[in-house]
VOTIRO-196539 format. One record per residue (C-alpha): residue in one letter; z, y, x. Coordinates in pm, 1 decimal, m for minus. Layout:
# VOTIRO-196539
+------+----------+----------+----------+
| code |       pz |       py |       px |
+------+----------+----------+----------+
|    A |        Z |        Y |        X |
...
+------+----------+----------+----------+
//
This chain:
# VOTIRO-196539
+------+----------+----------+----------+
| code |       pz |       py |       px |
+------+----------+----------+----------+
|    M | m10493.7 |   8129.3 |  m7687.9 |
|    D | m10359.6 |   8301.5 |  m7996.2 |
|    Q | m10117.8 |   8591.4 |  m7955.3 |
|    E |  m9826.7 |   8426.5 |  m8134.1 |
|    L |  m9843.9 |   8120.4 |  m7909.3 |
|    L |  m9870.5 |   8340.5 |  m7600.9 |
|    M |  m9570.4 |   8546.4 |  m7717.1 |
|    K |  m9371.9 |   8228.7 |  m7778.2 |
|    Q |  m9450.6 |   8098.9 |  m7428.9 |
|    I |  m9353.0 |   8427.8 |  m7266.4 |
|    V |  m9024.6 |   8448.6 |  m7456.1 |
|    E |  m8944.8 |   8085.8 |  m7375.7 |
|    Q |  m9007.7 |   8149.9 |  m7005.1 |
|    V |  m8784.6 |   8459.5 |  m7007.9 |
|    M |  m8509.6 |   8276.3 |  m7195.3 |
|    A |  m8529.7 |   7977.3 |  m6960.0 |
|    A |  m8513.2 |   8203.1 |  m6656.1 |
|    M |  m8213.5 |   8387.2 |  m6797.8 |
|    K |  m8034.0 |   8062.1 |  m6875.7 |
|    T |  m8089.3 |   7924.4 |  m6525.6 |
|    G |  m7989.7 |   8248.7 |  m6359.1 |
|    T |  m8324.3 |   8291.3 |  m6188.1 |
|    S |  m8411.8 |   8620.1 |  m6351.2 |
|    A |  m8337.7 |   8926.1 |  m6186.0 |
|    P |  m7850.0 |   9642.0 |  m6411.4 |
|    A |  m7394.8 |   9805.0 |  m6082.5 |
|    A |  m7046.7 |   9828.6 |  m6201.7 |
|    P |  m6755.3 |   9649.5 |  m6043.9 |
|    A |  m6659.8 |   9322.0 |  m6202.7 |
|    A |  m6402.7 |   9502.4 |  m6411.8 |
|    C |  m6615.3 |   9383.9 |  m6701.0 |
|    C |  m6515.3 |   9031.4 |  m6612.7 |
|    G |  m6171.1 |   9056.9 |  m6455.6 |
|    D |  m6165.8 |   8869.0 |  m6127.3 |
|    K |  m6448.6 |   8844.7 |  m5879.0 |
|    V |  m6733.3 |   8619.0 |  m5973.4 |
|    T |  m6801.9 |   8335.4 |  m5729.0 |
|    A |  m7038.8 |   8045.4 |  m5679.5 |
|    A |  m6810.8 |   7845.7 |  m5908.4 |
|    N |  m6933.1 |   8069.3 |  m6193.0 |
|    Y |  m7300.5 |   8000.8 |  m6119.5 |
|    P |  m7519.4 |   7984.9 |  m6319.2 |
|    L |  m7370.7 |   8276.8 |  m6507.2 |
|    A |  m7565.0 |   8198.7 |  m6824.0 |
|    E |  m7376.7 |   7870.4 |  m6852.2 |
|    S |  m7030.1 |   7956.3 |  m6729.2 |
|    M |  m7000.2 |   8321.0 |  m6833.5 |
|    A |  m7251.6 |   8367.4 |  m7113.9 |
|    D |  m6986.6 |   8542.8 |  m7322.6 |
|    K |  m6948.4 |   8810.4 |  m7049.1 |
|    I |  m7319.5 |   8890.6 |  m7019.6 |
|    K |  m7460.9 |   9177.5 |  m7223.5 |
|    T |  m7801.1 |   9338.1 |  m7238.1 |
|    P |  m7845.6 |   9705.8 |  m7145.4 |
|    T |  m7850.8 |   9774.6 |  m7520.4 |
|    G |  m7511.1 |   9606.3 |  m7562.6 |
|    K |  m7625.4 |   9283.5 |  m7724.0 |
|    D |  m7450.0 |   8960.9 |  m7626.3 |
|    F |  m7656.5 |   8724.4 |  m7413.3 |
|    T |  m7565.3 |   8444.6 |  m7649.5 |
|    S |  m7728.1 |   8634.2 |  m7938.2 |
|    L |  m8073.8 |   8633.3 |  m7777.6 |
|    S |  m8325.1 |   8398.2 |  m7934.1 |
|    Y |  m8695.8 |   8346.9 |  m7979.1 |
|    E |  m8660.5 |   8378.9 |  m8355.3 |
|    K |  m8502.6 |   8723.6 |  m8322.6 |
|    V |  m8787.7 |   8839.3 |  m8101.3 |
|    I |  m9045.6 |   8716.6 |  m8350.8 |
|    N |  m8854.6 |   8875.2 |  m8641.2 |
|    G |  m8842.1 |   9206.6 |  m8457.2 |
|    E |  m8462.0 |   9203.4 |  m8427.0 |
|    L |  m8490.3 |   9221.1 |  m8046.6 |
|    T |  m8697.3 |   9458.9 |  m7836.6 |
|    A |  m8813.2 |   9445.2 |  m7477.2 |
|    D |  m8508.3 |   9655.8 |  m7383.9 |
|    D |  m8284.2 |   9386.5 |  m7530.1 |
|    M |  m8440.0 |   9131.5 |  m7296.0 |
|    R |  m8379.6 |   9329.6 |  m6975.7 |
|    I |  m8098.7 |   9255.9 |  m6735.0 |
|    A |  m7802.6 |   9493.9 |  m6723.6 |
|    P |  m7656.9 |   9646.3 |  m6404.6 |
|    E |  m7329.8 |   9464.7 |  m6468.9 |
|    T |  m7507.3 |   9129.2 |  m6469.8 |
|    L |  m7673.8 |   9207.8 |  m6138.5 |
|    E |  m7332.2 |   9302.4 |  m6000.4 |
|    M |  m7197.0 |   8964.3 |  m6107.3 |
|    Q |  m7494.6 |   8796.4 |  m5939.7 |
|    A |  m7424.1 |   9003.7 |  m5625.2 |
|    Q |  m7066.6 |   8877.7 |  m5621.6 |
|    V |  m7191.5 |   8519.5 |  m5645.0 |
|    A |  m7421.2 |   8586.7 |  m5348.5 |
|    E |  m7133.5 |   8734.0 |  m5146.7 |
|    S |  m6915.3 |   8434.9 |  m5223.4 |
|    V |  m7167.0 |   8214.7 |  m5039.8 |
|    H |  m7210.1 |   8465.6 |  m4754.3 |
|    R |  m7547.2 |   8601.0 |  m4868.7 |
|    E |  m7454.3 |   8965.8 |  m4811.0 |
|    A |  m7814.1 |   9084.7 |  m4766.3 |
|    F |  m7914.0 |   8930.6 |  m5098.7 |
|    A |  m7606.7 |   9083.9 |  m5264.0 |
|    G |  m7716.3 |   9423.2 |  m5131.7 |
|    N |  m8064.7 |   9371.4 |  m5276.3 |
|    L |  m7915.4 |   9288.4 |  m5616.3 |
|    R |  m7700.8 |   9601.1 |  m5606.6 |
|    R |  m8000.4 |   9816.5 |  m5515.1 |
|    A |  m8190.6 |   9661.9 |  m5805.5 |
|    A |  m7898.8 |   9742.0 |  m6035.5 |
|    E |  m7905.0 |  10100.1 |  m5915.1 |
|    L |  m8275.8 |  10132.1 |  m5996.3 |
|    I |  m8253.6 |   9999.9 |  m6352.0 |
|    A |  m8202.2 |  10354.8 |  m6479.2 |
|    V |  m8538.6 |  10458.0 |  m6332.5 |
|    P |  m8826.9 |  10409.1 |  m6578.5 |
|    D |  m9076.2 |  10141.3 |  m6473.9 |
|    E |  m9367.1 |  10385.8 |  m6457.9 |
|    R |  m9169.1 |  10613.9 |  m6226.1 |
|    L |  m9071.0 |  10320.8 |  m6004.7 |
|    L |  m9437.5 |  10234.5 |  m5957.8 |
|    E |  m9514.0 |  10597.5 |  m5870.7 |
|    I |  m9232.3 |  10596.0 |  m5614.0 |
|    Y |  m9352.9 |  10265.8 |  m5471.4 |
|    N |  m9701.8 |  10410.8 |  m5424.2 |
|    A |  m9560.0 |  10731.4 |  m5276.9 |
|    L |  m9375.2 |  10523.3 |  m5016.5 |
|    R |  m9693.0 |  10365.0 |  m4886.2 |
|    P |  m9802.2 |  10503.2 |  m4548.3 |
|    Y | m10009.2 |  10822.2 |  m4556.1 |
|    R |  m9949.7 |  10876.0 |  m4930.7 |
|    S |  m9679.3 |  11144.1 |  m4919.3 |
|    T |  m9562.4 |  11438.2 |  m4715.5 |
|    K |  m9209.6 |  11444.1 |  m4582.5 |
|    E |  m9122.2 |  11707.9 |  m4841.9 |
|    E |  m9254.8 |  11488.8 |  m5124.2 |
|    L |  m9047.2 |  11194.4 |  m5004.1 |
|    L |  m8737.6 |  11411.3 |  m4979.5 |
|    E |  m8800.0 |  11533.9 |  m5336.3 |
|    I |  m8815.3 |  11171.8 |  m5450.7 |
|    A |  m8488.9 |  11098.4 |  m5270.4 |
|    N |  m8323.6 |  11396.1 |  m5438.8 |
|    E |  m8454.3 |  11280.7 |  m5777.2 |
|    L |  m8321.4 |  10927.8 |  m5724.8 |
|    D |  m7985.3 |  11061.7 |  m5615.5 |
|    G |  m7944.3 |  11348.7 |  m5861.2 |
|    K |  m8120.7 |  11232.2 |  m6176.0 |
|    Y |  m8055.3 |  10856.9 |  m6162.7 |
|    G |  m7749.0 |  10822.3 |  m5940.5 |
|    A |  m7940.7 |  10581.1 |  m5717.4 |
|    K |  m7769.4 |  10685.2 |  m5395.5 |
|    T |  m7860.3 |  10382.4 |  m5183.9 |
|    A |  m8225.7 |  10401.2 |  m5285.2 |
|    A |  m8225.0 |  10775.8 |  m5213.8 |
|    T |  m8085.7 |  10708.5 |  m4866.3 |
|    L |  m8361.2 |  10453.4 |  m4801.3 |
|    V |  m8631.4 |  10702.1 |  m4907.2 |
|    R |  m8480.7 |  10968.2 |  m4678.3 |
|    E |  m8481.8 |  10717.3 |  m4392.1 |
|    A |  m8844.5 |  10630.7 |  m4470.6 |
|    A |  m8935.7 |  11000.2 |  m4453.2 |
|    E |  m8780.3 |  11025.4 |  m4106.0 |
|    V |  m8942.1 |  10704.8 |  m3980.3 |
|    Y |  m9281.3 |  10801.3 |  m4120.3 |
|    E |  m9255.0 |  11137.3 |  m3949.8 |
|    K |  m9171.0 |  10977.0 |  m3613.3 |
|    R |  m9449.2 |  10720.4 |  m3645.1 |
|    G |  m9713.9 |  10958.7 |  m3780.3 |
|    R |  m9737.1 |  10785.3 |  m4119.1 |
|    L |  m9706.5 |  11092.2 |  m4342.4 |
|    K |  m9989.7 |  11226.2 |  m4555.0 |
|    K | m10227.3 |  11442.5 |  m4359.1 |
|    F | m10393.6 |  11744.9 |  m4513.1 |
+------+----------+----------+----------+
//
């Protein structure tokens, strides 16, 4: 398959997912006024004018042609924390509090570079890190990225791993 065709297919899939609200950074809905509810779902149809990319571009300005022409970058195609917050409010409006929490945690982690997220993921696997290393990660998430909920979860993991003997052994 040639690269241009592959690129077109990928962009079309991303755009379709964004338009149906199936893609998955957390500010209150002050960006949108009132709380967002299930009546606003899918956001890409009912609130497209309120959705912005992390780079500040309007959702409605995203197009395949702009990707091909180099007017849009991968960062322009990412979801913004505010959009995830709106999705979380939709989830809450239909009593899906756990899902709303997951969306808010995802929004919190958007500031963390992808490569670092993968390193943290691997560090959280059993027997991969010492308690001190996990606590350093928690402090980094909290202090450097403002990801307080994620930092709390890593601290809890460090405690649980210690109790269950799942920390890295020397």
